[in-house]
Backbone bond lengths (Angstrom), bond angles and torsions (degrees), N, CA, C in turn:
res aa  C-N    CA-C-N  psi(-1)  N-CA   C-N-CA  omega(-1)  CA-C   N-CA-C  phi
1 M - - - 1.467 - - 1.531 112.50 -
2 K 1.340 116.79 -8.89 1.459 119.80 -178.09 1.527 110.48 -60.30
3 N 1.339 115.51 131.92 1.469 123.67 177.99 1.527 113.53 62.69
4 K 1.331 117.77 20.40 1.456 122.31 -179.35 1.524 109.88 -97.13
5 S 1.331 117.52 123.81 1.461 120.89 177.99 1.527 110.30 -70.12
6 L 1.336 115.24 151.08 1.461 121.58 173.43 1.524 107.47 -118.68
7 V 1.325 115.66 97.47 1.461 121.79 -179.80 1.524 110.09 -104.07
8 S 1.330 115.76 -48.24 1.462 123.14 175.88 1.515 108.49 -114.32
9 I 1.307 117.17 150.90 1.464 119.90 176.57 1.525 110.06 -60.14
10 N 1.330 117.21 -25.36 1.465 121.13 179.73 1.525 113.36 -79.84
11 D 1.330 117.41 -2.58 1.469 119.90 174.45 1.525 111.19 -70.24
12 F 1.328 116.37 -23.28 1.453 121.55 176.55 1.522 109.11 -107.05
13 T 1.303 116.53 143.29 1.455 121.40 178.83 1.528 110.13 -76.63
14 R 1.333 115.71 169.14 1.463 120.10 174.94 1.530 110.47 -56.39
15 E 1.331 116.80 -41.38 1.459 120.66 -179.74 1.528 110.81 -64.27
16 E 1.320 116.95 -38.24 1.470 119.81 178.08 1.522 111.15 -69.40
17 H 1.332 117.43 -36.42 1.466 120.07 174.27 1.529 109.96 -57.23
18 I 1.327 116.12 -48.41 1.462 120.75 -178.38 1.525 111.08 -63.24
19 H 1.335 116.27 -38.51 1.470 119.93 177.25 1.527 110.48 -59.25
20 I 1.333 117.44 -43.65 1.464 121.12 179.58 1.533 110.44 -63.75
21 L 1.325 117.03 -43.20 1.463 120.26 -179.43 1.527 111.13 -64.72
22 D 1.324 116.48 -40.95 1.465 120.05 178.53 1.528 111.44 -65.03
23 L 1.321 115.29 -40.70 1.458 119.87 179.08 1.533 110.61 -67.40
24 A 1.333 116.42 -37.03 1.469 120.22 176.81 1.522 111.03 -60.57
25 E 1.323 117.17 -36.26 1.469 120.85 176.12 1.528 110.69 -59.84
26 E 1.331 116.21 -39.95 1.462 120.13 178.40 1.528 111.09 -64.33
27 F 1.348 115.79 -41.86 1.463 119.26 -179.75 1.525 111.51 -69.80
28 E 1.327 117.47 -30.77 1.466 119.35 176.53 1.529 110.32 -62.38
29 K 1.323 116.03 -37.25 1.464 120.25 179.40 1.532 111.56 -72.34
30 K 1.343 115.78 -31.82 1.470 119.78 -179.39 1.535 108.43 -144.02
31 P 1.349 116.81 83.64 1.471 120.38 -172.99 1.530 114.86 -68.67
32 T 1.325 117.12 -30.37 1.465 119.64 -176.21 1.524 110.03 -98.18
33 Q 1.335 114.65 109.00 1.468 121.61 177.93 1.529 107.05 -142.60
34 K 1.295 117.12 115.18 1.468 120.70 -174.28 1.535 110.91 -82.69
35 I 1.331 115.16 66.05 1.456 120.47 -176.01 1.539 112.90 -101.69
36 L 1.341 116.46 -4.63 1.473 119.77 -179.80 1.529 111.53 -119.02
37 Q 1.320 116.24 30.37 1.464 119.71 -176.67 1.522 113.31 -63.35
38 D 1.320 116.99 -23.13 1.466 120.12 -177.76 1.532 112.37 -97.02
39 Y 1.329 117.08 12.70 1.467 120.57 -173.95 1.525 111.57 -120.07
40 V 1.340 113.97 151.64 1.468 122.02 175.79 1.519 108.61 -117.29
41 V 1.323 116.22 126.98 1.458 122.71 178.24 1.523 108.36 -108.27
42 A 1.337 116.79 125.70 1.465 121.29 177.69 1.517 109.38 -101.86
43 T 1.332 116.66 129.51 1.465 121.11 176.42 1.530 108.09 -113.96
44 L 1.321 115.73 111.86 1.468 122.35 -177.64 1.520 108.58 -111.32
45 F 1.322 116.94 105.21 1.454 121.38 -176.94 1.528 109.48 -113.61
46 F 1.334 114.46 99.77 1.453 122.30 178.84 1.530 110.90 -83.36
47 E 1.322 116.72 -1.24 1.459 123.10 -177.87 1.529 106.54 -140.34
48 P 1.345 118.39 147.18 1.466 120.28 -176.15 1.520 113.38 -58.00
49 S 1.333 115.24 145.05 1.455 121.62 177.30 1.518 108.55 -159.31
50 T 1.306 115.59 144.88 1.469 120.15 172.16 1.516 109.58 -115.15
51 R 1.347 116.32 -67.76 1.460 120.74 -174.27 1.530 113.07 -63.03
52 T 1.338 117.30 -46.48 1.460 118.70 -175.25 1.518 111.01 -64.67
53 R 1.335 116.90 -48.26 1.465 119.50 -178.23 1.523 111.50 -64.80
54 L 1.335 116.49 -48.09 1.463 119.09 -176.72 1.525 112.12 -68.66
55 S 1.335 117.47 -34.76 1.470 117.97 179.32 1.523 110.73 -70.81
56 F 1.334 118.02 -35.35 1.465 119.89 174.47 1.526 110.65 -64.89
57 E 1.320 116.27 -43.43 1.458 119.66 -179.36 1.520 111.04 -68.24
58 S 1.336 117.22 -36.61 1.455 120.78 174.75 1.525 110.78 -64.53
59 A 1.346 115.55 -44.11 1.467 120.14 179.23 1.519 111.04 -59.46
60 A 1.337 116.22 -46.65 1.462 120.47 -179.48 1.526 111.14 -64.18
61 S 1.325 116.29 -43.06 1.464 120.46 -178.43 1.521 111.68 -64.53
62 R 1.344 116.87 -40.63 1.466 120.55 179.94 1.531 111.54 -65.91
63 L 1.339 115.33 -22.63 1.465 119.67 178.47 1.521 112.06 -95.37
64 G 1.344 116.46 1.49 1.457 120.21 174.71 1.514 115.27 89.71
65 A 1.340 118.80 4.61 1.466 121.28 -178.34 1.523 111.20 -77.18
66 K 1.316 115.88 156.25 1.459 121.86 170.72 1.533 107.54 -86.48
67 V 1.331 116.16 141.05 1.463 120.96 -178.45 1.524 109.32 -118.38
68 I 1.345 115.54 127.67 1.462 121.26 173.65 1.536 107.59 -126.45
69 G 1.323 116.75 166.91 1.456 118.42 175.66 1.510 112.85 141.37
70 F 1.338 115.59 -161.23 1.459 120.90 -179.02 1.524 109.77 -150.23
71 S 1.324 114.91 156.07 1.458 121.31 174.94 1.521 111.31 -119.87
72 E 1.335 116.11 -3.62 1.464 121.83 178.86 1.528 108.61 -131.55
73 P 1.337 118.98 98.16 1.465 119.84 -177.75 1.522 113.38 -60.85
74 G 1.330 116.31 -18.41 1.464 119.62 178.42 1.513 113.39 -63.79
75 S 1.333 117.07 -19.28 1.462 120.53 -179.92 1.521 112.36 -97.84
76 T 1.339 117.40 11.88 1.459 121.80 -177.70 1.530 110.44 -119.36
77 S 1.337 115.07 -178.35 1.466 119.96 179.39 1.529 112.73 -70.27
78 V 1.331 117.13 -10.30 1.467 119.86 173.19 1.521 109.51 -59.17
79 Q 1.333 115.86 -36.11 1.458 121.18 178.85 1.526 111.06 -62.32
80 K 1.339 116.26 -25.75 1.461 120.87 179.94 1.526 112.70 -87.65
81 G 1.332 115.48 -1.68 1.461 119.46 178.91 1.511 114.92 103.48
82 E 1.331 117.30 9.87 1.464 119.53 178.74 1.523 110.29 -63.40
83 S 1.330 116.69 137.53 1.459 121.06 -178.81 1.530 110.67 -74.62
84 L 1.352 115.74 158.74 1.467 120.02 175.74 1.519 110.03 -60.64
85 R 1.317 116.68 -39.58 1.469 121.26 178.96 1.524 111.29 -55.68
86 D 1.328 116.24 -48.62 1.462 119.95 -177.38 1.529 111.47 -68.92
87 T 1.331 116.34 -37.50 1.463 119.57 177.87 1.528 110.74 -60.97
88 I 1.334 116.15 -47.95 1.466 120.75 -177.45 1.527 110.87 -65.49
89 R 1.318 116.98 -45.00 1.465 119.43 -178.56 1.523 110.84 -63.50
90 T 1.331 116.95 -35.84 1.461 120.33 179.30 1.526 110.94 -70.12
91 V 1.341 116.21 -49.48 1.468 120.06 -176.42 1.520 111.18 -66.78
92 S 1.330 117.60 -29.44 1.470 119.05 178.43 1.527 111.35 -67.24
93 N 1.337 117.49 -17.90 1.466 120.60 173.62 1.528 111.78 -73.98
94 Y 1.339 115.79 -23.66 1.458 120.70 -173.08 1.531 113.58 -100.51
95 S 1.335 117.59 -6.33 1.466 119.60 -169.78 1.525 111.12 -141.37
96 D 1.324 115.00 169.51 1.461 121.60 178.80 1.523 112.17 -102.16
97 I 1.321 117.07 -16.52 1.461 122.61 178.91 1.520 107.70 -159.74
98 I 1.334 116.86 146.34 1.466 121.88 -179.03 1.522 109.33 -121.03
99 V 1.331 115.19 128.06 1.458 122.46 171.96 1.525 106.40 -104.19
100 M 1.338 117.57 122.52 1.461 120.02 -171.85 1.519 112.39 -131.60
101 R 1.323 115.77 134.52 1.467 122.19 167.06 1.519 107.70 -118.62
102 H 1.349 114.73 137.26 1.459 119.72 -176.55 1.527 108.90 -148.80
103 P 1.324 118.82 144.58 1.465 120.17 -176.45 1.527 115.34 -73.46
104 K 1.335 118.10 -13.64 1.460 120.05 -175.73 1.524 112.19 -96.78
105 E 1.347 115.84 130.21 1.455 120.92 175.18 1.528 110.04 -60.45
106 G 1.307 117.09 136.14 1.455 121.21 178.88 1.513 114.42 88.95
107 S 1.329 117.61 -7.06 1.468 120.51 -177.05 1.531 111.56 -65.69
108 A 1.326 116.66 -37.39 1.468 119.44 -178.73 1.520 111.22 -68.54
109 R 1.336 116.95 -39.14 1.461 120.05 177.49 1.524 109.86 -62.98
110 F 1.330 116.69 -44.06 1.462 120.51 177.82 1.526 110.17 -60.21
111 A 1.324 116.51 -44.87 1.465 120.43 -179.47 1.524 110.81 -59.66
112 S 1.326 117.03 -39.74 1.471 120.27 -179.11 1.516 111.74 -66.47
113 E 1.330 117.06 -25.48 1.463 121.43 -179.36 1.526 112.80 -80.29
114 V 1.332 116.95 -23.66 1.473 119.42 -177.21 1.529 112.19 -107.96
115 S 1.327 117.96 -10.27 1.461 121.22 -176.29 1.518 111.47 -83.28
116 D 1.335 115.66 148.00 1.465 121.71 174.38 1.531 111.81 -89.37
117 V 1.343 116.76 -5.87 1.467 121.09 179.06 1.524 108.30 -128.64
118 P 1.336 118.35 162.53 1.468 120.33 -178.73 1.532 112.61 -61.98
119 I 1.324 114.92 147.69 1.459 123.01 177.46 1.527 108.64 -111.84
120 I 1.313 116.59 133.82 1.464 121.78 169.44 1.517 107.78 -110.70
121 N 1.324 115.97 120.79 1.459 121.92 -179.46 1.526 109.46 -77.21
122 A 1.321 116.46 115.03 1.464 121.68 177.34 1.522 111.03 -99.80
123 G 1.339 115.59 21.71 1.463 121.70 178.66 1.511 110.91 121.48
124 D 1.339 115.95 119.22 1.470 119.31 176.13 1.528 108.69 -123.52
125 G 1.320 114.25 95.40 1.463 120.56 179.78 1.516 111.49 59.05
126 A 1.329 116.03 -135.94 1.468 121.45 179.12 1.525 111.38 -92.92
127 N 1.332 117.01 15.48 1.457 120.85 -173.61 1.527 112.25 -83.81
128 Q 1.336 118.15 -81.47 1.466 120.86 -174.66 1.530 112.23 -139.65
129 H 1.335 114.13 161.61 1.468 122.52 177.13 1.529 106.47 -148.07
130 P 1.336 117.58 72.02 1.468 120.47 -169.18 1.520 115.24 -65.50
131 T 1.340 118.79 -30.67 1.466 117.78 -179.79 1.530 110.62 -72.76
132 Q 1.329 117.10 -32.60 1.467 120.01 172.76 1.526 109.53 -63.12
133 T 1.329 116.22 -39.25 1.465 120.18 178.61 1.524 111.23 -60.00
134 L 1.309 116.96 -44.19 1.465 119.91 -179.12 1.526 111.83 -65.68
135 L 1.330 117.67 -38.45 1.467 118.12 178.06 1.531 110.20 -72.69
136 D 1.348 117.71 -29.85 1.460 120.62 174.06 1.532 110.20 -66.03
137 M 1.324 116.47 -43.49 1.465 120.53 177.38 1.526 110.86 -61.69
138 Y 1.312 115.97 -41.12 1.464 120.66 177.79 1.526 110.26 -61.23
139 S 1.333 116.08 -43.17 1.462 121.24 -179.92 1.522 111.63 -66.07
140 I 1.324 116.85 -39.95 1.467 121.04 178.78 1.529 109.73 -65.01
141 R 1.328 116.34 -47.93 1.466 119.82 -178.78 1.528 111.11 -63.40
142 K 1.321 116.10 -37.32 1.463 119.80 -178.38 1.532 111.44 -68.70
143 T 1.328 117.68 -37.38 1.465 120.79 -176.95 1.527 112.61 -85.77
144 Q 1.322 117.51 -28.02 1.463 120.61 -175.30 1.535 112.93 -107.73
145 G 1.326 116.26 -13.20 1.460 119.86 -179.85 1.519 114.17 80.53
146 T 1.329 116.93 0.20 1.463 121.88 -178.03 1.523 109.28 -163.65
147 L 1.318 115.81 164.85 1.468 121.72 169.79 1.525 111.28 -109.80
148 D 1.315 116.36 -5.49 1.469 120.92 -174.24 1.522 112.56 -93.63
149 N 1.348 114.69 145.87 1.470 122.53 168.51 1.524 113.27 59.68
150 L 1.323 117.09 40.17 1.461 121.63 179.22 1.525 111.26 -105.10
151 N 1.323 115.49 154.33 1.459 122.57 170.86 1.525 107.65 -100.12
152 I 1.317 115.89 119.74 1.464 120.42 -174.62 1.527 109.66 -126.91
153 A 1.344 115.26 128.11 1.465 121.22 178.79 1.521 109.75 -104.93
154 F 1.318 115.73 133.74 1.464 122.56 172.34 1.523 107.17 -110.24
155 V 1.333 116.97 128.30 1.459 121.20 -171.92 1.524 110.56 -126.94
156 G 1.332 115.87 129.85 1.468 120.53 172.12 1.506 113.84 115.82
157 D 1.330 115.57 -121.78 1.461 121.58 -175.49 1.523 109.75 -88.75
158 L 1.314 115.61 89.74 1.464 120.39 -179.41 1.525 111.89 -90.91
159 K 1.317 116.68 -13.50 1.472 121.01 179.96 1.530 111.20 -79.17
160 Y 1.310 116.91 -50.25 1.461 121.59 -176.23 1.530 112.91 -99.58
161 G 1.326 117.40 -6.71 1.462 120.49 -173.82 1.518 112.90 -74.54
162 R 1.325 117.15 99.99 1.467 121.07 -176.41 1.529 111.06 -66.13
163 T 1.350 117.01 -30.01 1.464 118.62 177.51 1.529 110.10 -65.53
164 V 1.322 116.27 -37.33 1.469 120.97 178.56 1.521 110.50 -66.09
165 H 1.337 116.91 -46.47 1.465 120.61 -177.46 1.526 110.94 -57.68
166 S 1.328 116.40 -48.11 1.463 119.98 -177.87 1.527 111.75 -66.42
167 L 1.336 116.54 -40.48 1.462 119.76 -176.42 1.527 111.53 -70.80
168 V 1.321 117.76 -37.26 1.467 120.47 175.44 1.532 110.14 -60.24
169 M 1.324 116.62 -44.32 1.465 120.41 178.86 1.531 110.92 -59.07
170 A 1.329 116.20 -46.38 1.467 120.47 -176.72 1.524 111.42 -67.68
171 L 1.323 117.26 -43.66 1.459 120.69 -176.18 1.522 112.88 -74.25
172 S 1.320 116.61 -11.87 1.461 119.78 175.16 1.532 111.22 -67.17
173 N 1.319 116.91 -11.46 1.473 121.38 177.08 1.526 112.63 -89.47
174 Y 1.343 117.68 3.04 1.462 120.01 -171.22 1.536 113.45 -129.71
175 N 1.308 117.42 30.55 1.468 121.35 175.88 1.529 111.81 53.20
176 T 1.316 116.11 42.92 1.464 122.56 -179.62 1.525 110.91 -80.89
177 T 1.328 116.16 145.22 1.463 121.43 166.89 1.525 107.30 -102.40
178 F 1.326 116.60 123.98 1.462 122.19 -173.12 1.528 110.88 -100.60
179 H 1.332 115.93 135.78 1.463 122.99 175.96 1.535 106.50 -121.25
180 L 1.308 116.81 111.37 1.461 122.80 -169.95 1.525 110.09 -107.35
181 V 1.328 116.46 113.82 1.465 122.39 -174.69 1.524 108.80 -116.31
182 S 1.326 116.34 116.16 1.467 119.54 -178.79 1.519 110.32 -163.11
183 P 1.348 116.78 161.44 1.457 119.35 167.39 1.535 108.56 -65.75
184 Q 1.319 116.48 157.90 1.469 120.41 178.76 1.523 111.33 -55.15
185 L 1.317 115.89 -35.45 1.466 121.57 -177.74 1.525 113.23 -67.03
186 L 1.342 116.62 -21.50 1.471 120.61 -172.21 1.522 112.60 -122.58
187 K 1.316 117.08 32.69 1.462 121.07 -179.57 1.531 110.88 -68.31
188 L 1.329 115.33 156.75 1.458 120.97 178.77 1.526 109.78 -60.51
189 P 1.329 118.67 132.40 1.467 121.05 -178.88 1.530 112.39 -60.92
190 S 1.303 115.52 148.26 1.467 121.27 -179.19 1.525 111.90 -58.49
191 A 1.326 116.43 -36.17 1.476 120.13 -179.24 1.520 111.05 -62.42
192 T 1.335 117.50 -34.97 1.460 120.47 178.33 1.524 110.66 -77.02
193 K 1.315 116.67 -37.62 1.472 119.96 176.78 1.531 111.48 -61.01
194 M 1.314 117.00 -27.55 1.465 120.20 -179.81 1.523 111.42 -61.10
195 H 1.328 117.12 -32.47 1.469 119.92 178.32 1.525 110.33 -64.02
196 I 1.328 116.42 -35.09 1.464 120.68 177.60 1.529 109.98 -70.20
197 K 1.334 115.47 -45.74 1.469 120.66 -177.05 1.526 111.54 -65.41
198 E 1.331 116.45 -38.72 1.467 119.97 -178.51 1.525 112.33 -63.76
199 K 1.338 116.44 -25.55 1.468 120.82 178.08 1.524 111.78 -94.24
200 N 1.335 116.43 5.93 1.476 121.76 -178.90 1.521 112.14 57.22
201 L 1.309 115.72 38.45 1.458 121.27 177.87 1.531 110.36 -97.73
202 T 1.319 115.40 168.75 1.455 121.29 -175.34 1.522 110.98 -106.14
203 Y 1.334 115.99 138.68 1.462 119.69 170.20 1.517 109.32 -135.26
204 Y 1.321 114.60 148.94 1.460 122.72 177.54 1.521 107.84 -123.53
205 Q 1.325 116.78 145.70 1.461 121.22 179.99 1.531 109.83 -116.56
206 Y 1.328 115.21 139.12 1.458 122.38 -177.32 1.533 109.30 -136.91
207 T 1.318 114.19 164.31 1.468 119.79 169.53 1.528 111.58 -118.03
208 D 1.348 117.29 -8.69 1.465 121.63 -178.18 1.530 109.95 -119.10
209 I 1.328 116.77 122.67 1.457 121.61 -177.62 1.529 112.68 -64.79
210 I 1.322 116.94 -30.45 1.467 120.88 -179.16 1.528 111.18 -57.77
211 D 1.314 116.63 -31.18 1.468 120.74 -176.70 1.528 112.87 -66.02
212 V 1.327 117.99 -24.84 1.471 119.70 -174.02 1.515 113.98 -102.00
213 I 1.316 118.78 -21.56 1.474 121.23 -172.53 1.529 112.78 -53.78
214 P 1.341 120.61 -43.10 1.475 118.52 -178.98 1.526 114.27 -74.28
215 K 1.322 118.50 -11.27 1.456 122.21 -169.44 1.517 114.67 -97.94
216 V 1.335 117.93 -18.23 1.458 118.82 -162.35 1.526 113.61 -112.26
217 D 1.342 113.92 157.06 1.465 122.00 175.29 1.530 111.12 -91.17
218 I 1.325 115.55 -32.04 1.463 121.69 178.74 1.526 108.43 -129.58
219 L 1.335 115.92 130.18 1.467 122.31 173.79 1.524 106.70 -110.63
220 Y 1.328 115.97 105.92 1.461 121.63 -174.38 1.529 108.62 -99.93
221 M 1.321 115.53 101.17 1.465 121.51 -178.01 1.533 110.46 -87.01
222 T 1.316 116.37 146.79 1.465 120.95 173.95 1.522 109.26 -137.18
223 R 1.320 115.95 154.69 1.461 119.57 176.25 1.524 109.86 -85.02
224 I 1.327 115.40 155.14 1.464 120.63 171.10 1.523 106.40 -79.15
225 Q 1.321 117.46 118.30 1.464 122.02 -168.42 1.531 111.71 -89.01
226 K 1.292 114.77 100.30 1.468 121.01 -178.10 1.525 111.92 -56.04
227 E 1.341 116.03 -37.17 1.466 119.68 -174.85 1.526 113.62 -69.10
228 R 1.337 117.41 -13.18 1.468 120.17 -179.93 1.526 112.64 -89.55
229 F 1.334 117.17 -8.36 1.460 120.62 -176.71 1.527 110.57 -93.68
230 S 1.326 116.22 127.54 1.462 120.21 174.54 1.528 111.17 -82.21
231 D 1.343 116.53 -21.96 1.459 121.84 -178.95 1.532 109.11 -113.61
232 P 1.345 118.67 110.46 1.470 121.35 -178.77 1.535 113.15 -59.62
233 I 1.319 116.92 -29.19 1.468 120.47 -179.80 1.523 109.81 -65.60
234 E 1.336 117.25 -39.68 1.461 120.98 178.78 1.528 110.68 -64.64
235 Y 1.330 115.82 -38.85 1.468 119.42 177.42 1.523 111.27 -63.29
236 E 1.322 116.77 -43.49 1.459 120.66 -178.95 1.525 111.71 -60.11
237 K 1.326 116.61 -30.54 1.466 120.68 -178.84 1.525 112.64 -67.29
238 V 1.333 116.82 -28.64 1.468 120.00 -170.32 1.531 114.63 -120.58
239 K 1.331 118.40 -2.68 1.468 120.56 -167.52 1.530 113.84 -61.73
240 N 1.321 118.40 -29.90 1.462 120.43 -179.37 1.525 111.88 -113.07
241 S 1.319 116.32 34.26 1.467 120.24 -174.91 1.523 113.13 -63.51
242 Y 1.339 117.09 -37.48 1.462 120.31 -175.54 1.521 110.68 -135.79
243 I 1.314 115.32 122.45 1.458 121.68 175.61 1.522 107.26 -130.48
244 L 1.324 115.95 114.72 1.466 121.52 -178.84 1.523 109.26 -88.50
245 R 1.345 115.48 123.22 1.459 122.37 177.96 1.527 109.58 -113.70
246 N 1.311 115.63 155.49 1.461 120.62 -177.44 1.532 111.84 -58.39
247 S 1.306 117.24 -37.82 1.461 121.22 -178.10 1.524 113.00 -63.46
248 M 1.331 116.94 -20.40 1.460 121.71 -178.67 1.522 112.61 -78.68
249 L 1.337 117.31 -9.10 1.462 120.96 -173.08 1.524 113.11 -93.94
250 E 1.321 117.67 4.14 1.466 120.61 -176.49 1.528 112.45 -63.14
251 T 1.330 117.06 -28.62 1.469 120.42 -178.41 1.527 112.87 -93.26
252 A 1.336 117.82 2.93 1.466 121.12 -176.24 1.528 111.40 -72.44
253 K 1.333 115.92 150.91 1.462 121.95 175.61 1.531 109.72 -65.21
254 P 1.337 118.35 149.81 1.475 120.84 -178.63 1.527 113.65 -56.82
255 N 1.331 116.53 -34.50 1.465 120.19 -177.01 1.521 113.50 -86.28
256 M 1.323 117.62 -4.94 1.468 120.07 -175.38 1.528 110.84 -64.44
257 R 1.349 115.78 138.34 1.451 121.49 175.76 1.522 109.98 -128.88
258 I 1.327 115.07 147.93 1.469 121.88 -178.41 1.522 108.53 -101.97
259 L 1.319 115.93 123.84 1.460 122.20 175.33 1.524 109.76 -112.64
260 H 1.312 115.77 156.03 1.470 122.16 176.94 1.527 106.16 -158.77
261 P 1.334 118.70 129.85 1.469 119.46 -179.45 1.526 113.39 -70.10
262 L 1.337 117.17 -14.09 1.462 123.38 -178.94 1.538 110.86 59.93
263 P 1.318 119.39 152.32 1.457 126.21 4.69 1.526 112.53 -77.20
264 R 1.311 115.20 153.48 1.462 119.11 173.10 1.523 108.86 -97.94
265 V 1.310 115.42 157.79 1.465 120.94 174.28 1.528 106.89 -110.86
266 N 1.342 116.03 -81.42 1.460 118.86 177.41 1.524 112.23 -134.30
267 E 1.347 116.44 12.42 1.468 119.42 -174.09 1.533 113.31 -78.09
268 I 1.338 117.71 -13.58 1.458 122.08 169.76 1.530 106.95 -130.69
269 T 1.323 117.26 118.73 1.458 119.41 -179.86 1.522 110.14 -73.49
270 V 1.331 116.06 155.62 1.465 120.13 -173.51 1.528 112.20 -67.13
271 D 1.331 117.75 -18.79 1.462 118.11 178.85 1.527 112.34 -70.68
272 V 1.329 117.32 -12.52 1.467 121.07 175.91 1.526 110.71 -77.21
273 D 1.324 117.15 -24.93 1.467 121.21 -171.82 1.528 113.60 -57.51
274 D 1.322 116.46 -33.48 1.468 120.00 -177.85 1.520 112.97 -88.87
275 N 1.328 117.06 -1.35 1.459 120.43 176.98 1.534 109.22 -75.03
276 P 1.324 119.58 134.53 1.477 120.79 179.88 1.525 113.51 -58.25
277 K 1.314 117.22 -18.19 1.467 120.15 179.53 1.532 112.41 -79.71
278 A 1.323 117.49 -14.04 1.467 121.70 179.52 1.521 109.19 -76.82
279 Y 1.330 116.64 121.02 1.468 120.25 -174.14 1.527 112.11 -125.67
280 Y 1.326 117.77 2.61 1.466 119.92 -167.32 1.523 114.31 -68.00
281 F 1.325 119.05 -29.25 1.464 118.66 178.68 1.534 110.85 -76.16
282 T 1.328 117.17 -37.36 1.473 119.69 173.52 1.518 110.19 -66.86
283 Q 1.326 116.10 -35.95 1.465 121.42 175.25 1.526 110.47 -55.68
284 A 1.328 117.14 -43.26 1.470 120.90 178.88 1.527 111.00 -64.52
285 L 1.331 117.26 -39.44 1.469 120.82 176.88 1.520 110.76 -63.03
286 N 1.319 116.94 -38.88 1.464 120.47 179.23 1.526 112.17 -58.06
287 G 1.329 116.14 -24.23 1.456 120.35 179.08 1.515 113.26 -60.02
288 V 1.323 117.41 -32.81 1.471 120.52 179.14 1.528 109.99 -63.85
289 Y 1.328 117.35 -47.06 1.468 120.85 -176.63 1.526 111.20 -66.83
290 V 1.330 116.29 -40.52 1.463 119.92 179.80 1.521 110.69 -66.80
291 R 1.305 116.80 -39.45 1.468 119.43 -179.11 1.524 111.09 -74.39
292 Q 1.319 117.90 -29.04 1.465 119.60 169.46 1.530 110.17 -61.29
293 A 1.319 115.68 -44.35 1.468 120.14 -179.69 1.523 111.08 -62.42
294 L 1.321 117.12 -40.45 1.467 120.53 179.83 1.526 111.19 -66.01
295 L 1.324 117.39 -47.57 1.464 120.52 -179.61 1.534 110.55 -60.14
296 A 1.316 115.88 -46.34 1.476 119.95 -177.76 1.519 111.33 -65.11
297 S 1.335 117.29 -39.07 1.466 120.73 -178.60 1.526 112.59 -70.60
298 I 1.337 115.59 -47.48 1.458 119.59 -176.49 1.533 110.79 -68.94
299 L 1.322 117.08 -32.75 1.465 119.89 177.38 1.536 111.91 -82.00
300 G 1.323 116.44 -2.14 1.467 120.51 173.02 1.498 115.04 78.61
301 V 1.324 117.84 19.52 1.463 121.40 -178.65 1.526 111.18 -89.62
302 K 1.351 116.09 -28.83 1.475 121.01 179.00 1.518 110.17 -123.39
């Protein structure tokens, strides 16, 4: 895995996924290890982020690395018209690895082709978010004790949700049964469903969240992403499609846990937060350990 970019979740094999999860367990037990003191990590966020950027920076700092980069492209030479190619080639001179988020699909793959150092995709438009997928897998394995033979529901924006796309691809390697809950307008794209079909796995589609709550081990909620809609009228039609309330969880299995990549808007009410099935804030914490594992592995230290 040394010097290997992570653009798509499929860039790493199932065995490499497991290696990252196992290594993340080690970092959870001992988060502060100054093993990257000689390395510089660049975080280039061309699109807003809180959890992903800060958890990467926390991960790097806990490992002793220096962190450079930006979270507002308006304060950089991009504002002057500098191309992505030139930005990446320049920053790769200053760093040992680049973590990048960008609003355009395919931008991370392009960056990996022109960079002299490995690229970690922290989200490219509505395409993929592989590091979120790995922390989601870590959270699922930690709460369920396995990644195999689980019933997993994805709820909300399945069309534009890059976290959903990446996680469906990854979980297709683990005999998962998929329960897909969305408005007709936001159904999972056919290209992503192909990963399920190619593994001869089963998926069911719903429009009502109540139908899946008693059936699943993981309820993966997502927000309806206003920024992905070119037509505000279309967004207004679907923005409040799913709101999970605490009272709706009475029929849930004892082992069921609720995940959410965050941020949430109103799709999970605050009364759910105190329910033992709510796991989304711990899920966000797990991101630090997983991203420590990724940095250490790709830089060849672990």
